[in-house]
Every structure is written in structure tokens, then in C-alpha cells.
C-alpha positions as CSV (number, residue, x, y, z in Angstrom):
1,M,6.7,-22.5,10.2
2,T,10.1,-22.5,11.9
3,T,13.5,-22.6,10.3
4,G,16.5,-22.6,12.7
5,D,16.4,-19.5,15.0
6,E,13.6,-17.9,13.0
7,A,9.8,-18.3,12.6
8,L,8.1,-17.3,9.4
9,L,5.2,-14.9,10.3
10,L,4.2,-13.7,6.8
11,K,4.9,-15.2,3.4
12,P,3.0,-15.0,0.1
13,V,1.4,-18.0,-1.6
14,V,2.8,-17.8,-5.1
15,N,1.8,-20.5,-7.6
16,E,3.6,-21.3,-10.9
17,Y,1.5,-18.9,-12.9
18,D,1.8,-16.0,-10.3
19,A,5.6,-16.5,-10.3
20,L,5.7,-15.4,-13.9
21,T,3.8,-12.1,-13.3
22,S,5.2,-8.9,-12.0
23,V,3.2,-9.0,-8.8
24,G,4.2,-12.6,-8.2
25,K,7.8,-11.9,-8.7
26,V,7.7,-9.0,-6.2
27,A,5.7,-11.0,-3.7
28,L,8.2,-13.8,-3.7
29,G,10.8,-11.6,-2.2
30,R,8.6,-10.5,0.7
31,T,8.6,-12.3,4.0
32,L,8.5,-11.4,7.7
33,L,10.6,-13.5,10.0
34,A,10.3,-13.6,13.8
35,R,13.7,-13.5,15.5
36,D,14.8,-13.4,19.1
37,G,13.3,-10.1,20.3
38,Y,12.5,-8.5,16.9
39,V,11.1,-9.3,13.4
40,E,12.9,-8.9,10.1
41,W,11.1,-7.7,7.0
42,R,12.6,-8.8,3.8
43,D,11.6,-7.2,0.5
44,G,13.9,-8.4,-2.2
45,D,17.4,-7.3,-1.4
46,R,16.2,-4.9,1.3
47,S,15.9,-5.9,5.0
48,E,14.4,-3.9,7.9
49,R,14.2,-4.6,11.6
50,W,10.9,-4.0,13.5
51,T,9.3,-5.3,16.7
52,L,5.8,-6.5,17.3
53,P,3.4,-5.5,20.1
54,D,4.3,-8.6,22.2
55,Q,8.0,-7.9,22.0
56,P,10.0,-5.5,24.2
57,A,10.4,-2.0,22.7
58,Q,13.7,-1.1,21.3
59,S,14.9,2.5,20.7
60,D,14.7,3.6,17.1
61,V,13.1,0.4,16.1
62,P,9.5,0.8,14.8
63,V,6.7,-1.4,16.2
64,L,4.5,-3.1,13.6
65,T,1.0,-2.6,15.0
66,S,-1.4,-3.0,12.1
67,V,-2.1,-4.6,8.7
68,T,-4.3,-1.9,7.2
69,E,-6.4,-2.0,4.1
70,A,-7.0,1.6,3.0
71,D,-9.5,2.3,0.3
72,T,-9.3,5.5,-1.8
73,W,-9.7,6.7,-5.3
74,F,-7.4,7.8,-8.2
75,R,-9.3,10.9,-9.3
76,T,-9.2,12.0,-12.9
77,L,-11.3,14.2,-15.2
78,R,-12.6,11.0,-16.8
79,G,-13.7,9.4,-13.6
80,D,-12.6,8.0,-10.3
81,A,-10.8,4.6,-10.1
82,P,-11.0,2.8,-6.8
83,E,-7.7,1.8,-5.2
84,R,-6.9,-0.2,-2.1
85,Y,-3.5,-0.1,-0.4
86,V,-2.5,-2.9,1.9
87,L,0.2,-1.7,4.3
88,L,2.1,-2.7,7.3
89,A,2.0,0.3,9.7
90,D,3.6,1.4,12.9
91,E,2.0,2.7,16.1
92,D,1.9,6.3,14.6
93,G,0.2,5.0,11.4
94,A,3.3,5.5,9.2
95,A,3.7,2.9,6.4
96,L,6.6,0.5,7.2
97,A,5.9,-1.3,4.0
98,V,3.2,-1.3,1.3
99,L,2.3,-4.9,0.7
100,A,0.1,-4.3,-2.2
101,L,-1.8,-1.8,-4.4
102,I,-5.1,-3.3,-5.5
103,T,-6.5,-1.5,-8.6
104,T,-7.4,-2.1,-12.2
105,A,-4.8,0.4,-13.3
106,A,-1.8,-0.7,-15.3
107,G,1.6,-1.5,-13.7
108,P,2.7,-3.9,-11.0
109,T,-0.6,-3.8,-9.2
110,Y,-2.9,-6.4,-8.0
111,E,-6.5,-7.1,-8.8
112,Q,-8.5,-8.2,-5.7
113,A,-8.7,-11.8,-6.8
114,D,-4.9,-12.0,-7.3
115,F,-4.3,-10.4,-3.9
116,D,-6.7,-12.8,-2.2
117,R,-4.9,-15.7,-3.8
118,I,-1.3,-14.6,-3.1
119,W,-2.0,-13.1,0.4
120,P,-4.9,-15.1,1.7
121,D,-6.4,-14.1,5.1
122,E,-4.8,-17.1,6.9
123,Q,-1.3,-15.8,6.0
124,F,-1.9,-13.0,8.5
125,D,-3.0,-15.2,11.4
126,G,0.6,-15.3,12.9
127,L,0.7,-11.6,13.1
128,L,-2.8,-11.3,14.6
129,A,-1.8,-13.8,17.2
130,R,1.1,-11.6,18.2
131,G,-1.1,-8.5,18.8
132,V,-1.0,-6.9,15.3
133,K,-4.4,-5.5,14.4
134,R,-6.1,-5.8,11.0
135,T,-8.0,-2.7,10.0
136,R,-10.0,-1.3,7.1
137,E,-10.2,2.4,6.4
138,T,-11.5,4.7,3.7
139,Y,-10.0,8.0,2.6
140,R,-11.4,10.6,0.1
141,D,-8.2,10.9,-1.8
142,F,-4.5,10.1,-1.9
143,A,-3.5,13.2,0.1
144,A,-5.8,12.2,3.0
145,L,-4.5,8.7,2.9
146,N,-0.9,10.0,3.0
147,R,-1.6,12.3,5.9
148,A,-3.0,9.4,7.9
149,H,-0.3,6.9,6.8
150,P,2.8,8.8,5.7
151,G,4.8,7.0,3.0
152,T,2.0,5.0,1.6
153,V,1.3,6.7,-1.7
154,A,4.1,7.6,-4.2
155,T,4.4,11.4,-4.6
156,W,3.6,11.3,-8.3
157,R,0.4,9.5,-7.6
158,V,-0.6,12.1,-4.9
159,I,0.1,14.9,-7.4
160,L,-1.8,13.3,-10.3
161,G,-4.6,11.6,-8.5
162,S,-5.7,13.7,-5.6
163,R,-8.8,15.8,-5.3
164,A,-6.8,19.0,-5.5
165,S,-5.2,17.8,-8.8
166,Y,-8.7,16.9,-10.1
167,W,-10.0,20.4,-9.5
168,T,-6.9,22.1,-10.8
169,G,-7.2,20.1,-14.0
170,A,-10.9,20.9,-14.3
171,A,-10.1,24.7,-13.7
172,L,-7.4,24.6,-16.4
173,L,-9.6,22.9,-18.9
174,A,-12.4,25.4,-18.2
175,A,-9.9,28.3,-18.6
176,A,-8.7,26.9,-21.9
177,I,-12.2,26.5,-23.2
178,V,-13.0,30.1,-22.2
179,A,-9.8,31.4,-23.8
180,V,-10.6,29.6,-27.1
181,G,-14.1,30.9,-27.0
182,I,-12.9,34.5,-26.5
183,R,-10.5,34.1,-29.5
184,V,-13.3,32.7,-31.7
185,V,-15.7,35.5,-30.7
186,A,-13.0,38.2,-31.0
187,G,-11.7,37.1,-34.2
């Protein structure tokens, strides 16, 4: 789709129902436009300039090289919840933008069926035709995902939902149980 001097490369499909949801409202503000020699990512009021693999490199302008689906888990003492991050990444793997967080957790997150409806596969065809790769990866926890793709996971999620946090929580719980047991026996 072309409008004036720009071509629309990536745009969500938001129906009337989705437009009333938190994920639909956020998705409505996200588009990627092809300009002369670069692309412009719009996310609400924010705008960023990138290039694609088929465009000339520009100093200090990142190159969008992949749409990555990264699977991981939010680890808690009660169990592990699967999560999938869909991100637009540069040539070094850094997240230029997180398109979606797919999980059953609360908040402005997608369930897989919603993501598939709002961001159907064919919406990415324009990027794939321009040399952007679509990849799928799996990571053991948030910390590993953030090492591979810096900027993907919010710091608070890494702290609360990583493997290290899980074992720290388990150790603290065990220590508390032992301390209570000692007090009961001693006294």
C-alpha cells in the first residue's frame, strides 16, 4: 500500500472489537513506513528511523534485519508460564521494538489467537521481500533472552521471572521454613 512518498510495510489488522482492547489500542499506533532510503517506525507518538537490508547503510541508523519470535518462561515458585516475545531486531540482535508479548498473564499482553488475528503472517510479507528474516528462538529464561536480544524484556520482569530469581525465592522460602522449625523445636 502506498500513500504519497511512503509505502506501508507493516500495519496491524484491528477490527472494531480489538480497537476497544488495550492491545488493539496499542497496535493501532504501530506502523512501519518505507521512505526514500530509510524506514520510519511509528509507535504512538514515538517515531524512529531505521534502514532495511536492501537499503544503503547510514551511520548511527540501525538496520532492521529480523522479526523474531522468542519463546521463554516466566518462572515462579508456583510454576512456569510460557511467554513469547515478537520483536523487530537489528543486525546485532538488539530489540528495536517489541511488537507483542504473548502470554496468558494479565496486562496489555496478547493471547496467541489475538496476535495471529491482529498481526497475521501476511502482514510481514513486505518486510520479508525486502530481506528481513523471520526467526523463531527459545530461551531458558528472561535473562538469557535479554542477553541475546538486549532491550526485549523489562528489567522488573527479568528480576521477578528469571531462573536466578526462582532459585533465590526457593532458597528464601526454605530458609524461612528452617528458621520457623528451629523456633518451634527450641521453644
